[in-house]
N, C-alpha and C positions, 0 to 999 in steps of 0.2 A: 835512525839516526845511527851510523857507526862513526865514531872518533878512534883516531888512530895516535897513540902516544909513544914517544921514546922516554925510556926510563933507564936510571943504570942499572946494570946488572945484579948489583947487590939489593937493589929495590925489586927488581923482576923476582928476583930468589925468595925474597921474605915475602912477595905475595902469592907466590906458589905454593910456599910452606902452609900459608893460612887457609889455602884452597885444598890442598892435599890431606890436611890435618882435621878437616871438617868444620872448621871455624866457620868459613863461609861458602856457598854453594858455586862459586864462580869469582874470577879476576873482576868482573863487572861490578859485583857487589862489594867487593874489597875496597874499589874505587869510588864508589856511589856514597858508600859510609865514610870513607876519608874527606869526599867533598861536603857532607851534611856536619862533619866534626869541624871541619876548615870554616864553612859559614855559622856556626854555632861560637867560634871564637873568633871570628872577625866580622861581626855584625854590620860594620860600614861596608863591608863587600855585597850584602844582602842590600844594603840600601843603595849600592852603586847599580846593581844588578837591575832593581826595580826599575831607577832612573831611566836606564839606558833602553830598558825594553819599552818603556812607556814613550820616550822620546823617537824611539824607531817606529811607533804606532804598532807594536806586536801585542799589547794588551791594554785594556782600559784602565783608567786612574784606580780604579778600586782593587783591581788586581795587582797592579803594581804597588800600591800602598801597602797588601797583602805580602808579596814576595820580599819587599821591605822590611816587614814585621812592623809596620808602623800603622798607627790608625788614620784614618783618610784625610782629617785635619791637618796634621801633623807634617804630613806627605805631600800636602798640597803648599805647605810653606817651605818645605824644602825646596821644591821645585822653583818657587817664586825665588828664594835665596839664590837659585842658581840660574836663574834668568830663562826659566824654562816654560812656556807658555800652556796653561792649561786648557785642553781643548773640551769645548762645552758644548757643541754639536752631538746629536746622536750619532753613535757609530753606524758608517756604512755597512753594508752586506759584506765587503771585503774584509773590513777590520773585525767584522763578528767571525768571519770565516778563518782568518789570521789567529785568533785569538782561540778559537777552538781547535786549530792544529796545535798551537803552543800547548794548549793543555792536553791534549792527547800525547803529546812527548813526555809528560811528567811520568 
């Protein structure tokens, strides 16, 4: 998957310096690290991502809880608090394929 970003010129130059100095092998690695740090500093965003991926049926309940950084039961409580129904049926073949595709992107 390719994502295109428009960044301010100064930020682009700063990223380029990090790559050219050898601190990071690529621009992509700089952005991956920035996103990882962002999620570490804003754990509520990890919860949001887990909830939305589950709601969109992209991942299983267990995987969504893992993404959110929560234990299974706590994540189920968060879903219930937000009025999101928990799917109890076994995943369909399509759901399993979608989850595999998602995991391969990581």
